[in-house]
C-alpha positions in Angstrom: -32.4 -5.9 -7.1 -30.9 -4.5 -3.9 -29.8 -1.0 -3.3 -26.1 -0.2 -3.0 -24.4 3.0 -2.0 -22.1 4.6 -4.5 -19.1 3.7 -2.4 -20.1 0.0 -2.4 -20.7 0.1 -6.1 -17.2 1.6 -6.7 -15.6 -1.0 -4.4 -17.3 -3.8 -6.3 -16.3 -2.4 -9.6 -12.6 -2.0 -8.5 -12.6 -5.5 -7.1 -13.4 -7.0 -10.5 -11.4 -4.4 -12.6 -7.9 -4.2 -13.9 -7.8 -0.7 -12.4 -7.5 -2.2 -8.9 -3.7 -2.2 -8.7 -3.5 1.4 -10.0 -6.1 2.5 -7.5 -4.4 0.7 -4.6 -1.0 2.2 -5.5 -2.4 5.7 -5.7 -4.2 5.3 -2.4 -1.0 3.8 -0.8 1.0 6.8 -1.9 -1.5 9.1 -0.3 -1.4 7.4 3.1 2.3 6.3 3.1 3.4 9.2 5.3 0.6 8.4 7.8 1.6 4.8 7.9 5.4 5.2 8.1 6.0 8.8 9.3 7.4 11.8 7.5 11.1 10.9 7.7 10.7 7.6 6.0 8.2 9.0 3.5 10.7 11.8 2.6 13.4 9.2 1.7 11.1 6.8 -0.1 11.3 7.3 -3.9 8.3 5.2 -5.0 5.6 3.0 -3.6 3.9 0.5 -5.8 1.3 -2.3 -5.3 1.4 -5.2 -7.7 -1.1 -8.0 -6.8 -0.6 -8.5 -3.1 3.0 -7.3 -3.0 4.1 -3.8 -1.9 7.2 -2.6 -3.6 9.1 0.2 -1.7 11.9 2.0 -3.6 14.6 4.0 -1.9 18.2 5.0 -2.6 19.1 5.2 1.1 21.0 2.1 2.2 20.4 2.4 6.0 16.7 2.9 5.3 16.6 -0.2 3.1 18.0 -2.2 5.9 15.6 -0.8 8.5 12.7 -1.5 6.2 13.9 -5.1 5.8 13.6 -5.6 9.5 10.1 -4.0 9.6 8.4 -6.0 6.8 5.9 -7.7 9.0 5.0 -4.5 10.8 4.6 -2.7 7.5 2.2 -5.4 6.3 0.2 -5.2 9.5 0.0 -1.4 9.4 -0.8 -1.1 5.7 -3.6 -3.7 5.9 -5.0 -2.1 9.1 -5.2 1.4 7.5 -6.5 0.1 4.2 -9.2 -1.9 5.9 -8.5 -5.2 4.2 -5.8 -7.8 3.9 -4.4 -6.2 0.8 -0.6 -6.8 1.3 1.0 -10.2 1.9 4.5 -9.4 0.9 6.9 -6.4 1.0 9.8 -6.0 -1.4 12.5 -3.3 -0.7 14.4 -2.0 -3.7 
């Protein structure tokens, strides 16, 4: 049996666990301001990861429209910062 670091063991556990989406959503909330900037983070009500889809909730209509135009860039930035191809689709609500 090979040796694993604690981090590797946790990642392996999460990969096979039902907790994965909850963990990813929590982590996404923590880095959202870093990804999108403080202004967008301020007006974003909720960030949620379900499967490979990122749901972004906001009540600000102009921000919704701007985020619609930036979907591909959001996917690229999120996946880069998370270190894996986590997100394949973005839904703005």
